[in-house]
N, C-alpha and C positions, 0 to 999 in steps of 0.2 A: 344588317336591314338586305331584308327582298333586293332579290336580281329586278332591275324592270324590263320588260320586251314590250316592243311594238309590233303590231299586227293590223298591216293594212291590204286590208282587202273589196272587193266592193260586195261581196256574197254575205251576207251576214251570217245565212249557216256554218259559213267560213271563221269566223270573227268569234261567231259563240261557243265553236269547237275550240280554236283555241283556247279562250278565257277559261271553258269548265277543265281542261288538261292541267293549264298550267297553274290559276290559280288552285286548284288542288293539289298541285306539288308546292306548292310554295312561293309562287311569283307572282310582282305586280305586272297587272298588263291593262295595255292600253290599246285603244281599236281606229281604225281609219275605215271609213268608209270610201276613200277617194283616195290619189296621191295626191291633190292638192291638200285635203283635210292632213292627209299622213305627214307633208313637210312641214305643214304648219305645226302640228304636234313636236316631231323631232326639235322643229327649232325652239320649241319651248320645254324640253324637257331633254333629260341626256336619260337613252338607253343604251343596255349591255348586248342588246340582241336584236334584231328586225325580223324581219319575215316581211316578205313584198310578192304582191301578187302584179302581174306584167300586165292582163288585160283590165283595164279597167276604163270606167269612160273619161275624159277630160287628160290630165296628166300619163301615160303609161309609164309603168313599172320600170323601163328604162329609165327613163327621163328620170323616174324619183332618186334613182340611182343613182343617177350621174348626180343630178344636186346633193346628195348627201356627200358624195363620195370629194367631191369637189372640198367641202370643209370637212370632213373626218373620216380619216385612211383607217381606221380602227375598229371602228365598231364593225360586230360582224352581222352578215347581210345577206341573208339566206332566201332566194327568189322562188316561192315557191307558186307554181305553173304545173296547167293541163293545154297549155299552147306553146313549149318553149319549140317545137319544129318552125312554129309561125315566126317565132321572135330569135329564131336562129341565125341571122346575118347581124342583127343589133346585139344582139347576147355575144356575138365572137367580135365584134369590131369594139367592143367593151371591153374583154377580154386585151385586144389588140393594143389596145392603149393604156391599160396598168391599169383597171379600173377590177378592186379584186371584189367578190361575190360565190357564195354556192348553189347551189342548185338543187330542187325536191321535186320531183313530178309529185301532182296531183291524179289520184287523190292522198290525203297524209293521215296515216296512223298515226289513234293515240301515241303506241311504243315508240312511233319512229318520231313521232315530236319529242317525248321526251329524251331520247337516246341523240338527237341533236345538241340540245338543252345542254344536258351533262356533259357532250361532247364540248360545244365552245365555253363552258363554264369547268372546264376539268373535274366533275362527281363522278 
């Protein structure tokens, strides 16, 4: 059975790029255009990996990360952002609170996406 991946990003081009790369590699991909939709999809599905943008309208990615971690400490979450410096204090506070995540800087290339996924899934 294919691994299931959730991509939460308000940029449709970013979501489409993840879909193209990951589906071509045989993964099942769901996407969400906002933090609210991402949380709803998370609650209704079981994901093996989550890619999460930080800067989105509505609920910020940092809040989505906290809410997911309240429910699940195990699912790997990669924060994918071009604004990590803007969110540095928030991210440091999240780490100090013991909330785990990994960080990827945008832009993320196809090879980098596949390398992350293969690393997470031990391929």
